[in-house]
LOBAMAR-155070 format. One record per residue (C-alpha): residue number from 1; x, y, z. Coordinates in pm, 1 decimal. Layout:
// LOBAMAR-155070
baba:c1:c2:c3
NUM:X:Y:Z
...
END
This chain:
// LOBAMAR-155070
baba:c1:c2:c3
1:-389.8:360.1:-1250.3
2:-715.2:334.1:-1060.0
3:-821.5:631.2:-850.4
4:-1085.0:595.8:-579.4
5:-1211.7:816.0:-303.1
6:-1141.7:693.3:47.6
7:-1241.9:870.8:364.8
8:-945.9:906.8:601.4
9:-1005.5:720.2:924.9
10:-874.6:928.7:1217.6
11:-930.8:638.4:1458.1
12:-749.6:363.6:1267.2
13:-685.8:73.8:1504.9
14:-336.9:-57.5:1574.4
15:-238.1:-307.5:1304.2
16:-483.1:-153.5:1056.5
17:-399.4:75.8:767.8
18:-613.6:269.2:526.5
19:-370.0:224.2:236.5
20:-89.6:-11.4:135.1
21:146.9:142.2:-121.8
22:362.2:-107.2:-314.6
23:626.1:63.3:-529.8
24:988.4:-33.1:-593.0
25:1111.7:321.0:-666.7
26:1198.2:478.7:-332.0
27:1127.3:837.3:-439.8
28:779.9:759.0:-575.3
29:689.6:536.8:-277.5
30:797.1:812.5:-34.9
31:603.5:1079.6:-225.6
32:286.3:868.2:-228.7
33:318.9:787.0:142.2
34:375.9:1150.7:241.7
35:90.4:1275.3:23.9
36:-155.0:1023.0:164.4
37:-43.7:1080.2:523.8
38:-80.2:1457.3:477.7
39:-443.5:1388.4:386.0
40:-493.6:1192.1:709.8
41:-456.6:835.4:586.4
42:-270.0:565.8:774.7
43:-20.1:420.9:524.2
44:190.8:105.8:510.7
45:441.5:73.0:229.0
46:649.0:-195.5:63.4
47:897.0:-217.5:-219.2
48:854.2:-592.8:-288.2
49:571.0:-839.7:-333.4
50:703.7:-1051.2:-45.4
51:697.1:-759.7:196.8
52:350.1:-661.4:74.6
53:223.6:-1015.5:138.6
54:360.1:-1005.3:495.1
55:185.6:-672.5:559.4
56:-139.8:-804.3:413.7
57:-119.1:-1118.0:629.2
58:-66.0:-924.1:951.6
59:-271.4:-606.4:899.8
60:-613.5:-491.0:793.7
61:-575.9:-291.3:471.1
62:-861.0:-95.0:314.0
63:-696.1:0.5:-18.5
64:-396.0:-130.5:-212.6
65:-211.5:103.0:-449.1
66:46.8:-100.2:-639.5
67:288.8:-70.1:-925.4
68:230.1:-346.3:-1181.1
69:599.1:-397.4:-1265.8
70:795.3:-494.2:-956.5
71:1139.0:-654.5:-916.9
72:1166.1:-1030.7:-949.5
73:922.3:-1269.2:-1111.6
74:615.4:-1133.6:-928.2
75:399.6:-836.6:-1022.4
76:144.6:-601.1:-874.5
77:-122.8:-847.8:-979.7
78:27.2:-1094.8:-730.9
79:-13.0:-829.8:-459.7
80:-378.7:-784.3:-555.0
81:-436.6:-1160.8:-550.1
82:-288.6:-1173.3:-198.6
83:-518.1:-892.4:-88.7
END
């Protein structure tokens, strides 16, 4: 896992997110989202590569936090390539 420091943006524009979390396990995805939001980040989340690609195509994302092993034939590396 890569950890980086990101300043929360209190004035995030509509359609823009600080962080995209891609995780297929609901409990872990929810915990990550809640933790980041409690720190002031704007968070989008996805459980699949396809959903992550749609978010990336329609939103400005500053940071992607992704699981490497995701359901189906795609992986977290595919999410990073799309970003």
